[in-house]
C-alpha positions in Angstrom: 0.0 0.0 0.0 2.8 2.4 0.9 4.6 1.7 -2.4 1.4 2.5 -4.3 1.2 5.9 -2.5 4.8 6.7 -3.3 4.3 5.7 -6.9 1.2 7.9 -7.2 3.0 10.9 -5.7 5.9 10.3 -8.0 3.6 10.2 -11.0 1.9 13.4 -10.0 5.2 15.2 -9.5 6.5 14.0 -12.9 3.3 15.2 -14.7 3.7 18.6 -13.0 7.3 18.9 -14.0 6.4 17.9 -17.5 3.5 20.4 -17.6 5.4 23.3 -16.0 8.9 22.7 -17.3 12.0 23.8 -15.4 11.1 27.5 -15.2 7.6 26.9 -13.6 6.0 28.5 -16.7 3.4 26.3 -18.4 4.0 25.3 -22.0 2.5 28.0 -24.2 3.1 30.9 -21.8 3.9 33.8 -24.1 7.1 35.9 -23.9 6.3 39.0 -21.9 7.9 42.5 -21.8 7.8 44.9 -18.8 4.8 47.3 -19.1 3.2 49.8 -16.8 0.1 52.0 -17.2 -0.3 55.1 -15.0 -3.8 56.5 -14.5 -4.3 60.1 -13.5 -7.1 62.6 -13.0 -5.2 65.7 -14.1 -2.1 65.4 -12.0 -3.8 63.3 -9.3 -3.1 59.5 -9.4 -6.2 57.2 -9.2 -5.8 54.1 -7.1 -7.8 51.0 -7.6 -8.4 51.2 -11.4 -8.9 47.8 -13.0 -7.0 47.7 -16.3 -7.5 45.1 -19.0 -5.4 44.8 -22.2 -7.7 43.5 -25.0 -5.5 42.1 -27.8 -6.3 43.1 -31.4 -5.5 39.5 -32.3 -6.9 37.1 -29.7 -4.3 35.1 -27.7 -6.1 32.0 -26.5 -6.1 31.6 -22.7 -4.1 34.7 -22.0 -5.3 37.5 -19.8 -3.2 40.7 -19.4 -3.9 43.6 -17.0 -3.8 44.6 -13.4 -4.9 47.3 -10.8 -3.4 50.7 -10.1 -1.7 51.3 -6.8 -1.7 54.5 -4.6 0.5 56.2 -7.2 -1.9 55.4 -10.0 0.6 52.8 -11.5 -0.4 49.4 -12.7 2.3 46.9 -13.4 0.7 44.8 -16.1 0.7 41.0 -15.4 0.0 38.2 -17.8 -1.9 35.1 -16.7 -2.0 31.8 -18.6 -3.0 28.4 -17.2 -3.1 29.8 -13.6 0.5 31.1 -14.0 1.1 34.8 -13.7 4.2 36.8 -14.6 4.8 40.6 -14.7 4.7 42.0 -18.2 2.6 42.1 -21.3 2.7 39.7 -24.3 3.8 41.0 -27.7 1.0 42.6 -29.7 -1.4 45.5 -30.2 -3.9 46.1 -27.5 -6.9 48.3 -26.6 -6.7 49.3 -23.0 -9.9 49.5 -20.9 -10.2 51.0 -17.5 -12.8 50.5 -14.7 -13.4 51.9 -11.3 -16.8 52.1 -9.8 -17.7 54.8 -7.3 -17.7 53.7 -3.7 -21.1 54.2 -2.1 -21.6 55.2 1.6 -23.7 52.1 2.1 -21.5 49.0 2.1 -22.7 45.8 0.3 -24.6 43.6 2.6 -23.0 40.4 3.8 -24.8 37.1 4.2 -24.7 37.6 7.9 -26.3 41.1 7.6 -29.1 39.8 5.4 -29.9 36.9 7.8 -30.7 39.5 10.4 -33.1 41.5 8.2 -36.5 41.0 6.7 -36.5 40.4 2.9 -38.3 43.8 2.4 -35.5 45.5 4.4 -32.8 43.9 2.3 -34.6 45.0 -0.9 -35.0 48.5 0.3 -31.4 48.7 1.4 -30.1 47.4 -2.0 -32.5 49.7 -3.9 -31.1 52.8 -1.9 -27.5 51.6 -2.5 -28.1 51.2 -6.2 -29.7 54.6 -6.5 -26.7 56.1 -4.7 -24.2 54.5 -7.0 -26.2 55.6 -10.1 -26.2 59.2 -8.8 -22.5 59.3 -8.1 -20.2 60.9 -10.7 -18.2 58.4 -12.7 -14.5 58.1 -11.9 -13.6 56.7 -15.3 -15.2 58.2 -18.4 -17.5 55.6 -20.0 -15.6 55.9 -23.3 -12.6 54.2 -21.6 -14.6 51.3 -20.1 -15.3 49.5 -23.4 -13.2 47.8 -26.0 -15.4 49.2 -28.7 -15.0 52.8 -27.5 -11.6 53.1 -25.8 -9.1 55.1 -27.8 -6.2 54.0 -25.5 -3.9 51.8 -27.5 -0.7 49.9 -26.5 1.8 48.0 -28.6 4.3 45.7 -27.0 7.2 45.4 -27.0 7.6 49.1 -27.5 5.1 50.9 -25.3 6.7 49.9 -21.9 5.1 52.7 -20.0 2.0 54.8 -20.9 0.0 57.4 -18.9 -3.8 57.8 -19.2 -5.2 61.2 -18.0 -8.9 60.6 -17.6 -9.6 64.4 -17.9 -8.6 64.1 -21.6 -11.7 62.0 -22.4 
């Protein structure tokens, strides 16, 4: 029985090594180049902007993007087969940005809802949704869609770009 367990563990380890290779990167992971995107509102950095790089030519299984830090800087990461590395794959991309306003009413947790009547939950959520809709957008809607964003990036080449949302 013990020999069977050891054989099974060895087989799993061998298949992992074969799948990941020596570098830990899965077979098919694209070559990536360093890339950062800075998002500003005039001269003020915007933290928490979700950035997605949408390739002009699809790259199956590859996701590139990230989130801006307190300085408004996003270090782009590429993900493929649950492996992530800093940088962007080669290609031409449309860059989309997203950051929703933060309402004063937090989202209800399951515990919160369990202590409330259904009508109270519905009322709370309706008020929260109305507040969100009335808040000014942080990112202009034109930058949130692949079809409308005018922000383009080509890698390697554009290793660092800045997007000032007041320009849109």
